[in-house]
C-alpha positions, 0 to 999 in steps of 0.5 A, spaced: 921 733 666 929 731 668 934 736 670 937 736 663 931 738 660 929 743 665 936 746 664 935 746 656 928 749 656 928 754 662 932 761 662 935 763 669 942 766 671 941 763 678 940 756 680 938 754 687 939 746 689 937 745 696 939 738 696 944 733 699 950 731 695 957 727 697 964 729 694 970 725 693 976 726 689 974 720 685 968 722 680 964 716 681 963 717 688 961 724 687 954 726 686 948 731 688 941 728 690 935 729 685 928 727 685 930 721 681 936 719 684 944 721 684 947 726 679 954 724 678 959 729 678 960 728 670 953 729 669 953 735 673 959 738 670 955 737 663 949 740 666 952 746 668 957 747 662 951 746 657 947 751 660 953 756 660 953 754 652 946 755 651 945 762 654 949 768 652 949 770 660 951 763 663 950 761 670 951 767 674 950 763 681 949 756 683 947 756 691 948 749 694 944 750 700 945 743 703 950 740 708 958 740 706 957 742 699 963 746 699 967 740 703 973 737 699 978 732 701 985 732 701 986 731 694 981 736 691 979 743 695 972 746 695 968 740 694 962 741 689 962 748 690 969 748 686 966 743 681 961 748 679 965 754 678 970 749 674 964 747 670 962 755 669 958 757 674 961 764 676 959 764 683 957 758 688 954 759 695 955 752 699 957 750 706 963 747 709 959 743 714 952 740 717 947 745 717 940 746 720 935 747 715 931 752 718 937 757 719 939 756 712 932 758 710 933 764 714 940 765 711 938 764 704 932 768 704 936 774 707 941 773 702 936 774 696 933 780 699 940 783 700 941 782 693 935 784 690 933 790 695 939 793 697 943 791 690 949 789 694 955 785 692 954 777 693 959 777 698 956 783 702 949 780 701 952 773 704 955 778 710 949 782 711 945 775 712 950 772 716 950 778 721 942 778 721 942 771 723 947 772 728 943 778 731 936 777 730 935 770 731 938 768 738 937 760 737 942 761 731 947 766 734 952 760 735 957 760 729 955 753 727 949 756 724 951 762 720 959 761 719 959 755 714 957 758 708 962 760 703 962 764 696 967 761 691 968 764 685 966 771 683 964 775 689 961 781 686 
């Protein structure tokens, strides 16, 4: 099943993509990687817009848990995170620089736990997950592990 079919046939309000991508202010050089190859920014935009149009509640949050998914360039800020918010995702969690897979798995797991168990805002869930990583995991206490994540769009 390709990405468009999966989006069209599945009901969800959070989409988590743990894949790498590349951002440029030139659309032909901007993409995320899928199992069957890159999805360029125009396809990605259409994918998110179509999901938003076919579901009454739309896409509440997109999580791009790979390196530099919020890094832009001198002509377009916020990279793929900015693109996704423009395409209809109400919030996007992304990273500004290269990140560790292990620390990211812990941080994102804590982020989800905070959202579900403590019913806090997205901003508070991210903050709490960052603090947990900083305090409880000595190997990941340096800012390079917990600080690269940004929440773009609706923080509530």
